[in-house]
Each structure stands twice: as structure tokens, then as C-alpha cells.
C-alpha positions in Angstrom: -82.5 197.8 -2.6 -81.3 201.1 -1.3 -77.7 202.2 -2.0 -77.6 204.1 1.1 -74.8 202.8 3.4 -76.1 201.8 6.8 -74.9 203.6 9.8 -72.1 201.9 11.8 -73.0 200.9 15.3 -70.4 203.5 16.5 -72.4 206.2 14.7 -75.6 204.8 16.2 -73.9 205.2 19.6 -73.5 208.9 19.1 -70.1 209.4 17.1 -70.9 209.8 13.4 -67.8 211.1 11.6 -69.8 211.9 8.5 -71.6 214.5 10.6 -68.5 215.9 12.0 -66.3 215.9 9.0 -67.7 219.1 7.4 -66.8 221.1 10.6 -63.3 219.6 10.5 -62.8 220.6 7.0 -64.0 224.3 7.8 -61.4 224.4 10.6 -58.6 222.9 8.4 -59.2 225.5 5.7 -59.1 228.2 8.3 -55.9 226.8 9.9 -54.1 226.6 6.5 -54.5 230.3 6.2 -52.7 230.9 9.5 -49.4 228.9 8.9 -47.3 231.8 8.0 -48.3 234.1 10.9 -45.6 233.0 13.4 -42.9 233.6 10.8 -42.7 237.3 11.8 -41.3 235.9 15.1 -39.0 233.5 13.3 -41.1 230.5 14.0 -41.7 228.1 11.1 -44.2 225.3 10.7 -42.6 222.1 9.1 -45.3 221.6 6.5 -44.5 218.0 5.8 -45.8 217.3 9.4 -49.2 218.8 8.7 -51.9 216.1 9.0 -49.7 213.7 11.0 -50.1 212.9 14.6 -48.3 216.0 15.8 -47.3 219.2 14.1 -43.5 220.0 14.1 -42.4 223.7 14.3 -38.9 225.3 14.8 -37.4 228.6 15.8 -35.0 229.8 13.0 -33.9 232.9 14.7 -30.3 233.5 16.4 -31.4 234.5 19.9 -31.4 232.2 23.0 -35.0 231.4 23.5 -37.5 229.7 25.7 -41.0 228.3 25.2 -44.1 228.9 27.2 -47.4 227.0 27.1 -50.8 227.6 28.4 -53.9 225.5 28.3 -57.3 227.3 28.9 -61.0 226.7 28.3 -63.6 229.3 27.4 -66.1 228.3 30.1 -69.8 229.1 29.4 -69.7 232.1 27.1 -70.8 230.2 24.0 -73.8 229.0 25.9 -75.2 232.5 25.4 -74.2 232.3 21.8 -76.4 229.2 21.5 -79.3 230.8 23.3 -79.2 233.9 21.1 -79.0 231.7 18.0 -82.1 229.8 19.1 -84.1 232.8 20.3 -83.0 236.1 18.8 -84.5 235.5 15.3 -81.7 237.5 13.6 -80.2 234.8 11.4 -76.9 235.3 13.1 -75.2 232.3 14.8 -73.5 234.7 17.4 -70.3 232.6 17.0 -68.5 235.4 15.2 -66.3 236.2 18.3 -66.4 232.9 20.1 -63.1 231.6 18.6 -61.5 234.9 19.6 -62.7 234.5 23.2 -61.5 230.9 23.4 -58.0 231.6 22.1 -57.5 234.6 24.0 -58.3 233.0 27.3 -54.8 231.2 26.7 -53.0 233.9 24.7 -53.8 236.6 27.2 -52.2 234.4 29.9 -49.1 233.4 27.8 -48.0 237.0 27.4 -47.9 237.5 31.2 -44.7 235.6 31.1 -43.3 237.8 28.3 -43.9 235.2 25.8 -45.5 235.9 22.3 -48.0 233.5 20.9 -46.9 231.4 17.8 -48.9 228.2 18.0 -52.6 227.4 18.8 -54.3 224.1 19.0 -58.0 223.9 19.9 -60.5 221.4 21.0 -64.3 221.8 20.2 -66.0 219.0 22.1 -69.7 218.6 21.6 -72.2 216.4 23.2 -73.5 215.0 19.9 -72.4 214.7 16.3 -75.3 216.8 15.1 -74.0 220.0 16.6 -71.1 220.0 13.9 -73.6 219.8 11.0 -74.7 223.5 11.1 -72.6 225.0 8.2 -73.1 228.6 9.0 -72.1 228.2 12.7 -69.2 226.1 11.6 -67.9 228.8 9.2 -68.5 231.6 11.7 -66.5 229.8 14.4 -63.7 228.9 12.0 -63.4 232.3 10.7 -63.2 233.7 14.3 -60.4 231.3 15.0 -58.5 232.6 11.9 -59.1 236.3 13.0 -57.6 235.7 16.5 -54.6 234.0 14.9 -54.1 236.8 12.7 -54.3 239.4 15.5 -52.0 237.4 17.8 -49.4 236.3 15.2 -50.0 232.5 15.8 -50.8 229.4 13.5 -53.5 227.0 14.0 -52.0 223.8 12.6 -54.1 221.2 14.4 -57.1 220.7 16.5 -59.7 218.2 17.9 -63.4 218.0 17.5 -64.9 215.0 19.4 -68.5 214.2 20.1 -68.7 213.2 23.8 -72.3 212.0 24.1 -71.8 210.6 27.7 -69.9 213.7 29.0 -71.3 216.9 27.6 -74.8 218.0 28.0 -76.1 221.5 27.7 -78.3 223.1 30.3 -81.8 223.8 28.8 -83.2 225.7 27.1 -80.0 225.5 24.9 -80.2 222.2 23.0 -76.6 221.6 22.5 -73.3 223.5 23.1 -69.8 222.4 22.9 -66.9 222.7 25.3 -64.3 225.0 23.8 -60.5 225.0 24.8 -57.1 225.2 23.5 -53.4 225.5 24.1 -51.2 228.5 23.1 -47.3 228.0 22.7 -45.4 231.3 23.0 -41.8 232.1 22.5 -39.4 234.2 24.4 -36.6 235.4 22.2 -34.4 236.5 23.7 -35.0 234.3 26.8 -34.2 237.2 29.2 -37.5 238.6 28.2 -39.2 236.3 30.7 -41.6 238.0 33.3 -42.1 236.0 36.5 -43.3 238.8 38.9 -40.3 238.4 41.2 -39.3 242.0 40.5 -42.6 243.4 41.8 -41.8 245.8 44.7 -43.2 248.6 46.8 -43.5 251.8 44.9 -44.3 250.1 41.6 -47.1 251.6 39.6 -50.2 249.7 38.7 -51.2 250.4 35.0 -54.5 249.2 33.6 -55.4 248.6 30.0 -59.1 249.0 29.3 -61.2 246.0 28.3 -63.8 245.7 25.7 -66.5 244.5 28.2 -67.3 241.2 29.8 -64.5 239.3 28.1 -64.9 235.6 29.2 -65.3 235.7 33.0 -68.2 235.9 35.3 -70.3 234.4 32.6 -72.2 232.0 35.0 -73.4 235.0 37.1 -74.6 236.8 34.0 -76.5 233.6 32.7 -78.1 233.2 36.1 -79.3 236.9 36.3 -80.3 237.0 32.6 -82.6 233.9 32.9 -84.6 235.6 35.7 -85.6 238.4 33.3 -88.8 238.4 31.3 -86.9 238.9 28.0 -83.8 237.0 29.1 -80.8 237.8 27.0 -83.1 240.0 24.6 -83.5 242.6 27.4 -82.3 246.0 26.2 -79.6 247.8 27.9 -79.1 251.6 28.3 -76.8 251.7 25.2 -79.5 250.2 23.0 -77.8 246.7 22.7 -79.4 243.5 24.0 -77.9 241.9 27.1 -76.9 239.0 24.9 -75.1 241.3 22.4 -73.2 243.1 25.2 -72.2 239.9 26.7 -70.9 238.5 23.5 -68.6 241.4 22.6 -65.2 239.6 21.9 -62.4 239.6 24.4 -59.7 242.1 23.8 -56.3 240.9 22.8 -53.3 242.4 24.7 -50.6 240.6 22.7 -49.8 243.7 20.7 -49.4 245.7 23.9 -47.1 243.3 25.5 -45.1 243.0 22.3 -44.6 246.7 22.1 -43.5 247.0 25.8 -40.9 244.3 25.0 -39.7 245.8 21.9 -39.2 249.1 23.5 -37.2 247.4 26.5 -39.7 248.7 29.0 -38.5 247.3 32.5 -41.6 245.2 33.4 -41.9 243.9 36.9 -45.1 241.9 36.4 -48.0 241.3 34.0 -51.4 240.1 34.9 -54.7 239.4 33.1 -57.9 240.9 34.5 -59.7 237.6 34.5 -61.3 235.4 37.2 -61.4 237.2 40.6 -62.0 240.7 39.2 -60.3 243.5 40.8 -59.2 241.2 43.7 -56.9 239.5 41.2 -54.6 242.6 41.4 -53.3 241.1 44.7 -52.2 238.0 42.8 -48.7 237.9 44.2 -48.5 236.0 47.4 -46.2 238.5 49.3 -47.6 241.0 51.8 -48.3 244.0 49.4 -51.1 246.3 49.5 -52.4 247.6 46.2 -53.9 251.1 46.5 -56.0 251.9 43.5 -56.7 255.6 43.3 -58.1 255.9 39.8 -60.4 253.9 37.6 -62.1 254.0 34.1 -64.5 256.9 33.9 -67.4 254.8 32.4 -68.0 251.3 33.7 -69.2 249.0 30.8 -73.0 249.0 30.6 -73.5 245.3 31.3 -71.6 245.7 34.7 -73.8 248.6 35.6 -76.8 246.5 34.8 -75.7 243.8 37.2 -75.7 246.3 40.0 -79.4 247.3 38.9 -80.4 243.6 39.1 -79.2 243.5 42.7 -75.8 241.9 42.4 -73.8 243.5 45.3 -70.9 245.7 44.6 -68.5 243.4 46.5 -69.6 240.5 44.2 -69.3 242.7 41.0 -65.8 243.8 41.9 -64.6 240.3 42.7 -66.2 238.7 39.7 -66.1 241.1 36.6 -63.0 242.9 35.2 -65.0 246.1 35.7 -63.5 247.9 32.7 -59.8 246.9 33.0 -58.7 243.7 31.2 -54.9 243.7 31.7 -52.5 245.0 34.3 -48.8 246.1 34.0 -46.6 246.7 37.0 -43.6 249.0 36.4 -41.2 251.1 38.4 -41.8 254.8 38.9 -39.1 255.8 36.2 -40.9 253.7 33.5 -44.5 255.0 34.1 -44.7 257.7 31.3 -42.7 255.6 28.8 -45.2 252.8 29.4 -48.2 254.7 28.8 -46.8 256.4 25.7 -45.8 253.1 24.3 -49.2 251.6 24.9 -50.8 254.6 23.3 -48.7 254.2 20.2 -49.8 250.6 20.1 -53.4 251.4 20.1 -54.2 250.9 23.8 -55.6 253.2 26.4 -53.5 252.9 29.6 -54.4 254.3 32.9 -52.1 254.9 36.0 -54.4 253.3 38.6 -52.2 253.3 41.7 -49.2 251.9 43.5 -48.0 249.0 45.4 -47.5 249.6 49.0 -46.0 247.6 52.0 -48.7 246.1 54.1 -51.5 243.4 54.4 -52.1 241.6 51.1 -55.3 243.3 49.7 -56.6 245.7 47.2 -57.8 249.1 48.6 -60.2 250.3 45.8 -60.5 254.0 46.7 -63.0 254.9 43.8 -65.7 252.8 45.7 -64.1 253.1 49.2 -63.9 249.3 49.6 -61.1 246.9 50.6 -60.9 243.7 48.6 -59.4 240.5 49.9 -57.0 238.6 47.6 -58.2 235.7 45.4 -56.8 232.5 46.9 
């Protein structure tokens, strides 16, 4: 008689914890290495709470403080990683930057309130238990979560990795792909660092920080267009990279930029991530302001240029993709030079793009001679 333990009926129904456990352990090992990262912001994990139903942490500084939380999902970007893993034949899993993308969807939002990330909790929800069994992919994803926690100064003390057979099913030809999401908790210390956007006014300068490429927005449009090509995501772009490689360049973190601005007491009137809505999102504030953009990056990232070549309209491109700018800072005239210099010292290329004017709520994008309506 075989000594092999028969599968439980629950495992036969699609949730086999023996298959999920190795992934969980890879994430736990990565998470343990991040627990000290928030201490530079005087936030400490209560280690006796690790492994319980909730992680306890506290602020040990002496400043009046506030907390800010943002929950965000990655969207469809890791579907491209799965496609490349199946078809590129390079031996890479293409998950080396996916954890970075996932966490920065939330972290780059938290900083828009002037909060600095300290805690991250993730969810990796797959449609089947088998997805979790790939050791190399699991290690690549776990390592990418470690990297983003290190760059943002936050801990990954807990997470969730369910198999949701009846809810999640990948679009063919990808066999299986998880839904990735998470929550970032940030701290404002002192509390008066909070940025709400209420100070935004006519005359403010719109300063842009360059992006690393696609980031994690507009992915569905890229997938749709890529699948119409003969070589799909293996199509070579003008810079020698494949379309898949270019699309999977990790999102850029702007945590260091905002932290530098706060530490130098820059008067910030508003902060905004260059995410969904493309350039139109500059008119995020509901008040009747016109945003006149006079200058832009000299070179548009090659993937965006390729979208134009594929027949995507300029209007669709400008209202879908970040177009080379991943983060916006709105400051008064007297803070312009100091903001750009502070960003440069922190390792960011900042451009004075234009100014806020009184008028109809829209973005006048002078480099292309087009007016963009706001994203509602």
C-alpha cells in the first residue's frame, strides 16, 4: 500500500496548500529581510506580532503624525511577463520587476499626500494552485518585492496568496496569471507635511519628473496592439529591445524625490502621479484651471513612438500613456529653481513643463498643438 497521503477534497476542488506553501515561504523569507527598513522613519514592527492575524507597528518618533493608506492593483502588466516566459525562450521568468511595479502603484500614490511609505502588504491571487509551484518565478517575484521595499523604505510583514479557481482565469494564450495588488501605509511626520492640493493656484509651475517608460498604465492597449503583430511581444523596437522587454521595464519610484522635497521644506502646492489618463490627468483638480504645457521631454520613450506607428491616434496616446513623465509637482514661482535643484541632487531629472492659468479646465499641450479634456 502506498504511503502517499491522498489529496483532500478541498485540494481536488482547486485549493492545494501543499502547492502554494513554497511560494508563501519565498515571500516570508523576502519579507523578513525588510522589517528594519521603516526604522529610518521611526516606525518599528512589533516582532512578536509577526505570524499572527495582523501585524502591529508603531511610530517611536516625537513629532505629531498622521497615517495614510492606499490600496492599488497592478492591472494586466504581469500578463505580458507570463507571455514572455512562455514564448521568449530565454530562460527568464520576466518577473524580476513585477513586484516593483505592483508596490509602486500604491507607493507612488501615497507620496502624493506627502506621506512616506513604511508598511506594505501584498496579495498574489492566482486561478490555480499550480501557478505557485514554479520556484524560479516565485523567487524572482519575491526578490522584486524585496527590492521595492528597500528603495521605498518600507517593510513587507504580511501578505496573502489565495488560489481563486472560480474567479481568476487568464486570457489565452497565457495559461495562468495572478492578480497582483497591495496596500501601502505611509506616515506624515510632522503632520503638517500633508499635501491635499488645496493650495494649487494660478501661476503655479507644473514640474515633471521623467518616467522609466510605460510603467503600469495603458497595458491593455499595448497587449491588444502587440497581439496583432506577427512576432507579438518579440517584435523588435528601434532601440533593439523587444516590445515585451520594453513594456516590462520596472516603474520608477518617486519616493526619494518627494522625501527630498519634504526634507528641504519646499512649498508644495500639489503632487500627482502620471498614471491612468495620461497627460490629461494633469487637470486632476476639479477647479477651473487651464494647464498650459509649453515644454516636454526631448525623446519620447520608444514604445510610445511605436504605438503611433501602429496607428494608435495621438489623442489616444496622450490620454492613455505617461508619454515620458511619471510624476508631477506643482509649486509657486519662487520655489521653481530650488525644486529642480533638489530633485537633481536626489537623482531625478525635473523639467519645468508649464504653468497653471485661469480658465476652462483642460490641458493645452503646446508641443503637439492639442487641447486635452480632463479625466473625469
